[in-house]
VOBA-1610 file (N, C-alpha, C; in pm, whole numbers, padded with zeros to 5 digits, always signed):
BEGIN
Unk-06895-02483+01964Unk-06921-02352+02027Unk-06956-02245+01937Unk-07079-02173+01943Unk-07124-02083+01842Unk-07020-01949+01859Unk-07013-01887+01736Unk-06912-01760+01718Unk-07016-01646+01752Unk-06944-01554+01804Unk-07024-01412+01840Unk-07048-01339+01707Unk-07161-01264+01681Unk-07159-01178+01583Unk-07040-01082+01546Unk-06990-01025+01655Unk-06888-00952+01648Unk-06762-01032+01584Unk-06741-01141+01630Unk-06632-01219+01561Unk-06643-01240+01409Unk-06781-01280+01375Unk-06815-01324+01233Unk-06805-01197+01155Unk-06851-01074+01212Unk-06848-00967+01143Unk-06703-00913+01100Unk-06612-00933+01207Unk-06479-00888+01190Unk-06401-00983+01093Unk-06402-01117+01090Unk-06360-01204+01000Unk-06414-01165+00854Unk-06552-01154+00849Unk-06590-01121+00721Unk-06523-00990+00652Unk-06512-00885+00718Unk-06455-00768+00683Unk-06315-00785+00654Unk-06231-00866+00728Unk-06118-00893+00695Unk-06086-00966+00563Unk-06185-01063+00542Unk-06181-01146+00413Unk-06212-01039+00297Unk-06300-00956+00308Unk-06348-00872+00211Unk-06244-00776+00190Unk-06161-00733+00282Unk-06046-00651+00248Unk-05932-00708+00171Unk-05918-00842+00205Unk-05802-00894+00142Unk-05856-00918-00020Unk-05985-00948-00039Unk-06038-00968-00161Unk-06013-00856-00249Unk-06065-00741-00194Unk-06048-00614-00265Unk-05901-00577-00285Unk-05808-00618-00213Unk-05663-00586-00229Unk-05621-00668-00350Unk-05666-00781-00352Unk-05638-00899-00471Unk-05681-00828-00586Unk-05814-00780-00595Unk-05885-00736-00720Unk-05813-00589-00753Unk-05804-00510-00658Unk-05734-00375-00691Unk-05595-00397-00768Unk-05516-00495-00730Unk-05380-00518-00764Unk-05366-00611-00890Unk-05479-00650-00928Unk-05485-00752-01033Unk-05423-00690-01182Unk-05440-00570-01188Unk-05413-00496-01309Unk-05257-00467-01313Unk-05195-00466-01212Unk-05038-00441-01203Unk-04959-00570-01217Unk-04855-00574-01263Unk-04750-00674-01275Unk-04617-00615-01216Unk-04514-00717-01201Unk-04398-00679-01129Unk-04307-00609-01258Unk-04302-00479-01253Unk-04234-00409-01358Unk-04106-00345-01307Unk-04113-00305-01181Unk-03994-00227-01108Unk-04023-00075-01136Unk-04147-00032-01201Unk-04153+00100-01198Unk-04184+00166-01075Unk-04146+00307-01087Unk-04168+00381-00951Unk-04082+00357-00841Unk-03966+00277-00844Unk-03872+00254-00739Unk-03785+00368-00746Unk-03817+00488-00716Unk-03739+00604-00733Unk-03743+00705-00591Unk-03829+00659-00511Unk-03853+00736-00389Unk-03779+00665-00269Unk-03851+00696-00168Unk-03790+00631-00031Unk-03896+00533+00044Unk-03925+00556+00145Unk-04020+00484+00230Unk-04151+00465+00155Unk-04217+00551+00099Unk-04356+00540+00035Unk-04342+00454-00079Unk-04230+00461-00156Unk-04215+00380-00283Unk-04193+00221-00217Unk-04119+00202-00134Unk-04088+00074-00069Unk-04227+00028-00021Unk-04299+00104+00056Unk-04429+00061+00121Unk-04530+00010+00009Unk-04517+00097-00082Unk-04638+00062-00190Unk-04599-00034-00302Unk-04474-00069-00319Unk-04419-00158-00425Unk-04489-00286-00412Unk-04463-00363-00284Unk-04525-00490-00292Unk-04681-00494-00290Unk-04750-00377-00246Unk-04888-00381-00236Unk-04944-00360-00371Unk-04874-00306-00452Unk-04935-00268-00588Unk-04879-00351-00705Unk-04806-00467-00682Unk-04762-00545-00771Unk-04838-00678-00738Unk-04934-00716-00813Unk-05023-00828-00778Unk-04946-00951-00765Unk-04834-00977-00843Unk-04765-01102-00824Unk-04711-01126-00685Unk-04658-01001-00624Unk-04611-01010-00489Unk-04727-01023-00408Unk-04845-00962-00421Unk-04962-00964-00327Unk-05006-01097-00318Unk-05029-01170-00415Unk-05092-01303-00391Unk-04981-01403-00324Unk-04863-01380-00332Unk-04771-01466-00271Unk-04756-01439-00119Unk-04734-01307-00091Unk-04740-01274+00059Unk-04869-01294+00116Unk-04968-01283+00093Unk-05098-01314+00120Unk-05105-01455+00160Unk-05074-01544+00042Unk-05075-01676+00046Unk-04989-01727+00162Unk-04873-01675+00182Unk-04792-01710+00301Unk-04860-01709+00431Unk-04924-01593+00447Unk-05005-01582+00583Unk-05114-01671+00572Unk-05181-01678+00466Unk-05308-01779+00455Unk-05272-01919+00485Unk-05181-01964+00425Unk-05122-02100+00442Unk-05092-02128+00593Unk-05011-02020+00648Unk-04978-02036+00786Unk-05077-02049+00884Unk-05193-01973+00848Unk-05313-01963+00937Unk-05385-02091+00924Unk-05388-02154+00789Unk-05465-02277+00771Unk-05378-02395+00830Unk-05254-02395+00835Unk-05179-02499+00909Unk-05193-02491+01057Unk-05203-02355+01109Unk-05224-02354+01267Unk-05086-02314+01331Unk-05098-02293+01439Unk-04971-02253+01550Unk-04874-02394+01531Unk-04744-02356+01527Unk-04683-02234+01522Unk-04650-02179+01382Unk-04694-02241+01268Unk-04680-02210+01134Unk-04739-02069+01102Unk-04857-02042+01171Unk-04920-01925+01146Unk-04841-01791+01170Unk-04719-01815+01271Unk-04647-01707+01305Unk-04513-01720+01229Unk-04458-01857+01223Unk-04334-01889+01167Unk-04314-01846+01018Unk-04408-01888+00936Unk-04407-01870+00803Unk-04379-01730+00755Unk-04469-01652+00805Unk-04437-01498+00775Unk-04337-01439+00835Unk-04248-01517+00924Unk-04140-01461+00977Unk-04010-01495+00881Unk-04034-01629+00841Unk-03932-01697+00745Unk-03929-01632+00615Unk-04046-01573+00558Unk-04049-01517+00429Unk-03966-01401+00424Unk-03992-01292+00517Unk-03906-01169+00512Unk-03770-01178+00534Unk-03734-01271+00641Unk-03598-01298+00664Unk-03512-01356+00539Unk-03589-01443+00487Unk-03494-01530+00357Unk-03510-01430+00247Unk-03613-01332+00222Unk-03632-01241+00127Unk-03517-01148+00141Unk-03477-01105+00263Unk-03368-01001+00285Unk-03246-01074+00219Unk-03217-01201+00229Unk-03112-01265+00187Unk-03118-01266+00047Unk-03219-01289-00009Unk-03233-01282-00168Unk-03222-01134-00214Unk-03279-01042-00140Unk-03232-00900-00152Unk-03089-00854-00178Unk-03009-00901-00072Unk-02874-00890-00056Unk-02810-00943-00191Unk-02849-01059-00243Unk-02784-01121-00359Unk-02823-01027-00470Unk-02924-00970-00488Unk-02961-00875-00585Unk-02884-00759-00602Unk-02867-00698-00461Unk-02795-00571-00438Unk-02642-00591-00493Unk-02580-00707-00465Unk-02469-00748-00497Unk-02447-00784-00644Unk-02555-00795-00710Unk-02549-00836-00860Unk-02532-00983-00886Unk-02549-01055-00773Unk-02529-01211-00787Unk-02644-01255-00876Unk-02643-01313-00972Unk-02764-01371-01063Unk-02822-01490-01016Unk-02955-01488-01029Unk-03033-01613-00993Unk-03128-01622-01127Unk-03117-01767-01168Unk-03192-01779-01304Unk-03350-01779-01272Unk-03403-01711-01370Unk-03569-01752-01380Unk-03631-01695-01277Unk-03592-01547-01214Unk-03643-01490-01107Unk-03787-01465-01136Unk-03837-01419-01246Unk-03978-01379-01255Unk-04071-01522-01275Unk-04006-01612-01327Unk-04066-01752-01317Unk-04086-01798-01184Unk-03989-01781-01101Unk-04005-01822-00955Unk-04096-01748-00875Unk-04122-01610-00905Unk-04207-01531-00837Unk-04344-01574-00879Unk-04371-01609-01022Unk-04503-01655-01064Unk-04547-01788-01015Unk-04442-01867-00993Unk-04474-02014-00948Unk-04498-02000-00793Unk-04459-01913-00728Unk-04477-01883-00589Unk-04630-01895-00568Unk-04702-01793-00648Unk-04846-01792-00636Unk-04904-01920-00688Unk-04882-01987-00794Unk-04927-02112-00825Unk-04917-02225-00723Unk-04802-02241-00677Unk-04762-02345-00574Unk-04847-02332-00453Unk-04824-02201-00387Unk-04879-02173-00264Unk-05018-02170-00284Unk-05075-02121-00386Unk-05233-02129-00407Unk-05285-02283-00409Unk-05221-02353-00475Unk-05259-02498-00494Unk-05247-02578-00349Unk-05140-02555-00264Unk-05128-02591-00143Unk-05247-02563-00056Unk-05298-02444-00070Unk-05405-02407+00001Unk-05551-02464-00041Unk-05538-02461-00191Unk-05679-02508-00237Unk-05706-02666-00202Unk-05586-02740-00200Unk-05579-02887-00173Unk-05570-02897-00017Unk-05560-02796+00054Unk-05575-02818+00202Unk-05456-02930+00235Unk-05328-02881+00189Unk-05204-02968+00220Unk-05150-02935+00359Unk-05162-03026+00445Unk-05099-03018+00580Unk-04958-03053+00581Unk-04857-02983+00537Unk-04721-03014+00529Unk-04674-03005+00680Unk-04567-03072+00695Unk-04476-03053+00818Unk-04413-02941+00834Unk-04399-02881+00940Unk-04345-02723+00953Unk-04225-02710+00883Unk-04130-02790+00893Unk-03997-02757+00838Unk-04014-02767+00676Unk-04097-02857+00614Unk-04113-02854+00476Unk-04197-02718+00421Unk-04287-02684+00514Unk-04364-02545+00466Unk-04257-02442+00486Unk-04166-02443+00580Unk-04080-02325+00580Unk-03961-02320+00473Unk-03943-02446+00412Unk-03847-02466+00311Unk-03905-02403+00186Unk-04036-02447+00170Unk-04105-02397+00049Unk-04127-02260+00034Unk-04156-02204+00156Unk-04169-02048+00166Unk-04045-01988+00148Unk-03942-02034+00210Unk-03808-01969+00188Unk-03735-01978+00048Unk-03775-02081-00027Unk-03745-02087-00169Unk-03792-01972-00239Unk-03917-01962-00229Unk-04002-01858-00313Unk-03949-01711-00261Unk-03934-01704-00127Unk-03884-01584-00089Unk-03749-01529-00145Unk-03664-01617-00179Unk-03533-01583-00239Unk-03559-01507-00368Unk-03663-01549-00440Unk-03686-01502-00584Unk-03743-01347-00561Unk-03849-01351-00464Unk-03910-01214-00448Unk-03802-01117-00398Unk-03716-01163-00298Unk-03617-01069-00249Unk-03508-01020-00365Unk-03484-01121-00438Unk-03386-01081-00529Unk-03420-00979-00639Unk-03561-00998-00679Unk-03611-00906-00772Unk-03632-00768-00715Unk-03638-00743-00583Unk-03640-00620-00516Unk-03503-00562-00492Unk-03423-00657-00469Unk-03275-00630-00441Unk-03203-00570-00548Unk-03224-00615-00693Unk-03189-00548-00789Unk-03233-00402-00820Unk-03365-00371-00768Unk-03419-00245-00784Unk-03375-00143-00675Unk-03326-00211-00559Unk-03293-00118-00438Unk-03199+00002-00453Unk-03067-00032-00552Unk-02993+00073-00570Unk-03025+00189-00637Unk-03147+00170-00701Unk-03219+00283-00796Unk-03302+00388-00704Unk-03322+00332-00603Unk-03399+00431-00488Unk-03318+00543-00446Unk-03402+00661-00435Unk-03340+00770-00387Unk-03304+00763-00251Unk-03358+00687-00164Unk-03318+00638-00025Unk-03337+00515+00003Unk-03226+00418-00041Unk-03231+00291-00024Unk-03284+00239+00104Unk-03236+00297+00216Unk-03266+00238+00356Unk-03423+00263+00400Unk-03461+00387+00344Unk-03603+00389+00369Unk-03701+00316+00281Unk-03658+00303+00159Unk-03720+00208+00084Unk-03729+00071+00143Unk-03617+00010+00185Unk-03623-00114+00240Unk-03718-00115+00360Unk-03708-00023+00441Unk-03802-00024+00566Unk-03937-00035+00517Unk-03972+00067+00429Unk-04117+00066+00364Unk-04151-00067+00316Unk-04070-00131+00241Unk-04087-00265+00176Unk-04121-00362+00276Unk-04034-00378+00387Unk-04067-00489+00485Unk-04204-00457+00554Unk-04239-00323+00586Unk-04368-00301+00647Unk-04486-00348+00557Unk-04474-00306+00447Unk-04572-00330+00339Unk-04581-00496+00323Unk-04463-00563+00319Unk-04474-00711+00319Unk-04558-00774+00436Unk-04514-00724+00554Unk-04574-00767+00673Unk-04714-00733+00674Unk-04760-00617+00644Unk-04904-00600+00637Unk-04987-00704+00544Unk-04916-00732+00437Unk-04970-00849+00346Unk-04992-00975+00421Unk-04888-01022+00482Unk-04879-01133+00562Unk-04993-01137+00671Unk-04995-01021+00731Unk-05128-01006+00833Unk-05251-01025+00753Unk-05265-00972+00628Unk-05385-00996+00568Unk-05422-01129+00552Unk-05326-01214+00500Unk-05335-01367+00499Unk-05387-01427+00607Unk-05316-01394+00725Unk-05355-01456+00837Unk-05491-01431+00887Unk-05523-01291+00856Unk-05665-01258+00914Unk-05772-01340+00816Unk-05730-01350+00701Unk-05830-01428+00612Unk-05841-01584+00652Unk-05715-01609+00684Unk-05708-01758+00743Unk-05804-01788+00867Unk-05823-01693+00944Unk-05911-01695+01047Unk-06050-01740+01015Unk-06081-01734+00904Unk-06212-01788+00858Unk-06237-01912+00890Unk-06128-02004+00905Unk-06143-02133+00928Unk-06216-02168+01048Unk-06229-02070+01138Unk-06303-02083+01271Unk-06455-02076+01239Unk-06492-02030+01135Unk-06626-02034+01099Unk-06665-02187+01024Unk-06788-02228+01023Unk-06832-02349+00944Unk-06791-02356+00817Unk-06822-02249+00752Unk-06790-02254+00600Unk-06659-02204+00568Unk-06575-02164+00680Unk-06450-02101+00650Unk-06339-02166+00587Unk-06331-02306+00602Unk-06236-02385+00519Unk-06267-02383+00361Unk-06398-02372+00330Unk-06430-02373+00194Unk-06393-02246+00126Unk-06414-02137+00206Unk-06371-02006+00154Unk-06215-01987+00147Unk-06152-02050+00230Unk-05984-02043+00218Unk-05953-02119+00105Unk-06000-02221+00089Unk-05963-02318-00017Unk-05985-02254-00155Unk-06108-02177-00161Unk-06156-02113-00281Unk-06047-02001-00313Unk-06012-01933-00205Unk-05892-01824-00214Unk-05771-01898-00272Unk-05746-01997-00236Unk-05625-02075-00288Unk-05633-02087-00424Unk-05751-02120-00472Unk-05784-02151-00626Unk-05753-02010-00691Unk-05808-01917-00621Unk-05792-01773-00691Unk-05648-01728-00705Unk-05577-01749-00597Unk-05422-01716-00599Unk-05357-01788-00697Unk-05399-01924-00705Unk-05327-02012-00821Unk-05355-01963-00956Unk-05457-01923-00969Unk-05503-01883-01107Unk-05445-01752-01160Unk-05444-01659-01051Unk-05377-01520-01072Unk-05218-01553-01109Unk-05158-01637-01037Unk-05025-01672-01040Unk-05013-01749-01195Unk-05102-01831-01221Unk-05094-01901-01355Unk-05108-01808-01485Unk-05178-01696-01438Unk-05208-01584-01551Unk-05060-01514-01578Unk-05007-01482-01464Unk-04882-01420-01456Unk-04776-01506-01541Unk-04760-01632-01491Unk-04668-01739-01536Unk-04681-01743-01695Unk-04795-01752-01740Unk-04839-01751-01888Unk-04801-01626-01955Unk-04815-01502-01898Unk-04768-01397-01949Unk-04604-01383-01959Unk-04543-01454-01901Unk-04393-01439-01913Unk-04334-01560-01968Unk-04416-01657-02002Unk-04367-01782-02081Unk-04310-01748-02216
//
């Protein structure tokens, strides 16, 4: 069934938006700087940290690639488990190799997308949940430093959700004839960025 010009234009714009977000965030790493405010700091922190951007976009992207119900379940699992990891960070409970886990999330999720891995739903959820703990813990350790921890947390959740939606929007390109190739290419890019971050902390 042919796709309407409107649908094609909308999907193309969504893809370009995600690509620009990745490029704009590529110069930033997870340093924890700027976590001193409230809602705005929380909202911008995941968006301005490229290691978090690629992982959160990848979750939505892989969910869209896997199709329903993964397209909605994975972006729900990630923030829920991330909240658990954040609680561990706030309580000061250590998790080894947090930064390595964050970097590996981009590498692994990117490769799963690049190789079009069609994992069972529970397996996909477990993979996403494992990486979510690392992301949550990293931010949980920073949360007490915020001027308004509650507002910061709310902003962070909203920012994370928007990144997931960007991934889902990009994943809708699979509806186009060339869409699957574009998605897999995005997976290669995500894995490469994650690999660069991993090399930087090795």
